[in-house]
N, C-alpha and C positions, 0 to 999 in steps of 0.2 A: 577566539570566537567572542563576540560581544554577548554579554549576559544581562539579565534583568532580575529584579527582586519581586516576590509575589507573596501574599498572605492567603492561605487557603480559606480564611473566613470572610474574605471580601469578594465582591463581584468584579472588581477591576484590579489590575496589577500595575505597580509603578513602573514607568518606562524610563529607559536611558540612564539607569543608575547601576553601579557595579553591584552584583549580588553578594550578599554577606558570605555565601558559601563558595564563591568562586575561588578556585585554587585549592580548596580543601579536599539519556534514549527516544417460440423460444421455450426451451426447457432450461430451467435455471437451476444450477446446483453449485455446491461448494464442497470440495474434497480436501481432506487433510493429508499432508505428506509428513510422515514421521521420519526422523533420522537418527543416526548414531550421535555420540557426543560431539560437541563443536570443536573445530580446529581453528587456529588463528591464521590469518593471512593478511596480505598487504592490499586491502581494499583501496581502490583509487576512484576518483570521480572527476567529471568535467562538466561545467555548466553549459547549457545550450538553450536557445530559443528557436532552434530549427525544427519546426513541427514535422516537416516531411521526413527528416532524418530520424527523429525519435519514433515516429510511427513505423517507418520501414524497419527499424531495429527490432520491433516487436513481432513482425509478421513471420509466420512459420508455414509449414507444409499445408497445402489445401486452401490457402487464403490469399487473396489479392488485394492490395491497397489501391483504392480508387485515386488515380493521379490528381493532384491539385486539391484534394479534399481536406488535408490536415491543417488545423489551426491551433495556435497556442496562446493562452492568456495567462499572464503571471509575471513575476519579477524576473529579471534577466538571469539571476543566479539561483533561482528557486528550483529549477529542474535541469535535467541533463542525463548524462550517461554514467554507469558504474562498470568497473571491470575488476578482475582479480579476486572476487569474493569466493572463499572456500568455507566460510563460517555460517553465513545466513542461510544459504541454500544447500550447504553440505556437499558441494561439488569439489573434490580434491584437485580437479583440473583448473578450477577457477571459473565461476559464473560471471556473466555480464548481462547488462540490460539497461533499462531506463529507470531513473529515480525522480519521483515527483515529491516536492516538499512544500511546506507552508513557510519556509524560511530560506535556508541556503543549503545547497548540496554538500558544501564543505563541512557543515555541522553533522553530517552522517559519518564522517571519517573517525576511525579509532585513534587513540584509545578512549574509553569512557572514563575520563578523569575529572569531570565536573557534572553536577546534576541538572544543569539548566542552560545548555547551549541554545542560543537565541539569535535569530535575525529578524528584525522588525522591518517589513517591507512597506508598510502603510498602504497595502493594496486592499481593494474591496473583497467581500466574501462572495459566496456562491448561492444564488437563489435556489438552485436545485438542491444543494446540500442542506439548506435551511429546512427543506420539506421532509428530510429523512428522520430527524429526531425532534420531537415536540419541544418547542421553546428555544431551540438552538439559534444562535446568532453568530454567523461565521465571519472571519476576517482573513486577509492574506491568502486568498484562494489561488491555486494553480490548476489550470485545466487544459488538457490535450484532447482534441476532438478530431475524428477522421472517419471515413467511410470505407467499408470493406465489401467484397463479394466473395462468395464461396465457389470454389471450382466445381465443374460438373461431377456429379456423384457424391458431393459432400453435403451433409445435412446438419452439421453442428460446428461449434467453435468453442474454444476454451483458452484460458490464460492462467499463468501461475504467478503468485506474488507473496510478499511478506510486508507487514506494516510495523513500523517502529516509532517510538516517541520518547521525548524527554519529559512528557507529562507523567509517565510512570515513575514511581508508584505514588509519589506524594500528592497527586491531584486526582487519583481515582475516586469516583463518587462525587466530584465537585462539578461546577458549571463549566470548567475548562476541559470540555469533552471533545478534543480534536477528532475530526471525522474525515473519511474519504469515501468515494464511490467509484465503482468500475461498472459502467452502465452500457446496456445494449438497447438502442431505441428508447431511451428514457427510463428503463427498468434497471435498478441497481442489482448487480450480481455479487457484490462483495458482502456476503452474508455469513453469519455464524452457521456452520453446517447443520442442515436439517431444520432450519428456522427461517423466518423472514426478518430477523433482527440484523441491522447493519453492523459491520465491524467498526468499533470505536473504542476509545479509552475506557468508558464506563461499561462496555459490553464484553470486553476481553481483558481479563486481569486475574490475579490470584484467587479472587472470590467469585467472579462471574465468568463462567466458561473457562475455567483454569486449564483445561486440557489443550486449549489453543494458545496458551500464553507461555513465553520464554523470558525469564528474568535475566537482566544484564547489569548487576550492581556496579555502582561507581567505585573506581579504584584510583584514588589520587596518588598513590605511591606504587609504581610498577615493581619496586623491589620487595614490597610487602604483600602484593596480591596481583591477580590477573583478572581480566574481564572474561565472562563466559562466551561472548561473541565479539567479533572484530568490528564494532561500530560504536559511535558516541551515544546512541540511543540507550536509555535506561531499561527498556523492555521492548519485546518484539512479539508478534504473533508467530505461530508456527507457519510453515510454508503451506499456503492454501491454493486451491485451483478452482476458479469459477468456470462453469460450463453452461452453454445453451445448445439445445438440440431441437429437432423439429423445424429446422430452418430450410430455406430453399436456395439452390445454387443460382448464380447470376442475378440475384436480387441484392440491392445495396442495403446494408445495415450500418447504422451509425454507432460508433463506440465513443464514449466520453469518459475520461479518467480525471477525477478531480479530488483535491485535498485542500483542507483549510483549518485555520485556528478557530476556536470557539471562544466568544466573549472578548478576548483581547488579541494581541499580536505576539504573545510571548511563548517560549518553550517550543522548539521545533518538533515536528513530526514528519515522517516520510514514508512513502510506499515504494518498495523495490519491485519492479515488474521484470520478470525473467525474459531475457532476449529470445526472440523466436518462438515464444510460447503461445502466441495467438495462432491457433492451428486447429486442424481437424482432430477431434478427440481420438480417432482411430490411429493417429500417428504419435500418440502421447509417449513421451519418454520422461522418466523422473530424473530430476537433476541429481547427479552423483549417485552413490550407492544407497538411495533411500527408497524403502518400499512404499507403494501407494496404498492408502487405506480408504475404503469407501465403496459402497455398493448399494443397489436397490433404487427404486424410484416410485414416486406417486404422481400420477398425471392429473392435470387440471387444464381447462381451456380458458384463454383470455381473448375476448373479442377485440380489445384494443390492439393487442400485439398480433392477433391471428396466428398464434403458435402455441404449442403446449408448454406448460410450465412443470418442471420436474425438480424435486429436491433430492440430492444425493445423500444417503444416510451413511454415517460412519459406524463401523462396527467396533 
């Protein structure tokens, strides 16, 4: 994996040099999924730019993909598919889905034996992501956009995901605040539970919303230590579920999933979207033997979206 060097006291990181440490990670709601201790597994990934295939892999019960609506913008190897995960989602049978990164999907593969896996794609950022955090300047964006309709009798949709990054923990609190969004008709649903704060490096870590963070320390010598989770990323969010309700069947809604670097092109981040999890919330099944935590709602109206906004509160 190509790596790069960076100083936490500078606004820009040096590119294309070997790192000194190399060889030595609508009703709108967010629900936390908690699980038992992690198990290790053979996570595998495959890069793809096939927008229709990636969108189809995410569609579950009660939801229909609008034919011909899927588009992808990003580097050829920045996004694709993952299979065989029993660690991140806690599914002993092996979870699969779609992986979006701001670098390369191969940099998500275990083990976590270096702190700075990087793929510099020299792609532009995302104007949409730039609006989510004041002062952010994104680079190397990957975006999948498509339209869905809900089947008759269905009034909501949800999806399940986990975010990981090599920015953890050394650049928490810095300008290198990698970010992603999972949006419905332009409204980001990838939020810290019970808040309007987007999930990002500076917003989920051991000191900020630590209940939603999972540490995955670097282990350069597999004979001396093991990773907590089977991925290269130094840290991960817990498994989260975004939910929108108060929707109407047979109406087209636009979903857009985007991820990007902040300030520079270094240190990969990725978001794992569970396959088949874009579905009617009534059909919800938790991946593996994990209990679902979260209940309650507070309603508000949005004229622009013409649907109710709800935040799911965790207990």
